[in-house]
N, C-alpha and C positions, 0 to 999 in steps of 0.2 A: 343209543344207535341212532346213526340217521336214518332218516324218515324214507329216502330212495331205494335204497338197497332191501329193507324191510318191505316196501312195497313191489319192489321188483320178483323177490321171493314169492310172496303173494299170489301173484297174476302167474307166475312160473307152475306153482303148485295148485292153483285154483281153489284159493281160501279169500275171504274177507280178512281185513284187518279195521277192529272197531276204534275209533276215536271217540275219546270221554271226555267232555267238559268239568273242569279242575275249579275247583274253587279256594282250596287251600292245600297244606301239607296233609291233613287228616284224610283228604278226599283222596290224594293221590295215592295214599297209602292203600284205601281201599280199592283204586282201580289197580295198584299192583300185585294185592292179593289175590283178587279175583282172577287175573290175569295168570296168575303162578298155581290157582289153583284148575283153571280150566286148561292151563297148557297151551295158551295162547297169546300170541302179540298183540300189542295194543298201542296207541298214542294217547299221549297225556296231555290233554291240551286245555293251554289256559288263553283266555280273553286279554286282546291287549289293554282291555279298559281297565285289568289287575294294576298296570304299570302307575294309574293314578294314585295308587294306594297300599301298594306292596314293592319291597324291595326284590324286584327282578335278579339281579344276581344273587342273591340271599336264596330266595325262592328255588332258581335252578340247583344250584348247589345244593338244596336238601331233598331235590328230587331227583337230581343225580343221584346222589348217594343212595336214596332207595332202589333207582334201578339197577346199580352196580352191582345189587345183592340179589337181584331175582335170576333167576335163572331161564328166563322165556326174553324176546326182544323186546325194548320198548323206546318209542320215541318221544321225545319233550317238543313238543308243537305251541307256537304263540299265533293265535287266530284273530284276522280284521286289526292287524296293525293299520294305521291310517299316518302316523307319522315315522318320517323316516330314524328320528333320534329313538324309538322306541324299537324300530327293527334292529339297530345297531346294538343298541342295549341287549337285546334278548339274544343275539348271536354272539356278541363278548361275554355273554354269559352262560352261554354253552348251550341253548335251544338249538335242535337238531333239525329243526324246521320252522319257515316262518311264513304267513302269509300277507303280504301287503293289500290292503283294502283300496284301492283308488276311486272307488265309485263314487265319493266325495268332488272328486278333481274335474275339471272341465273338458269335454270329449274333445277336443281340438285346441 
């Protein structure tokens, strides 16, 4: 699910949505299971540093498969991407949210 409607519903209904840092498919499965047990939406977040050693498209496909079987809203987020190529790869792979980190760029 896209992050925007998930957060819009949370705002409307007055609840929070947890975002949980994920290291691998096993962690993602644990997040999905906990979200289902609690009947709560969640954000499965990977740091952009994963792009150096993980195949993002394959990882996204596996996590999307887990999320598709869940009966609660789940978003797939890439956090702190500092390179536009990583952002593009994540978006093409089906990440529903990406945070670009421009903190290392010059101010002006």
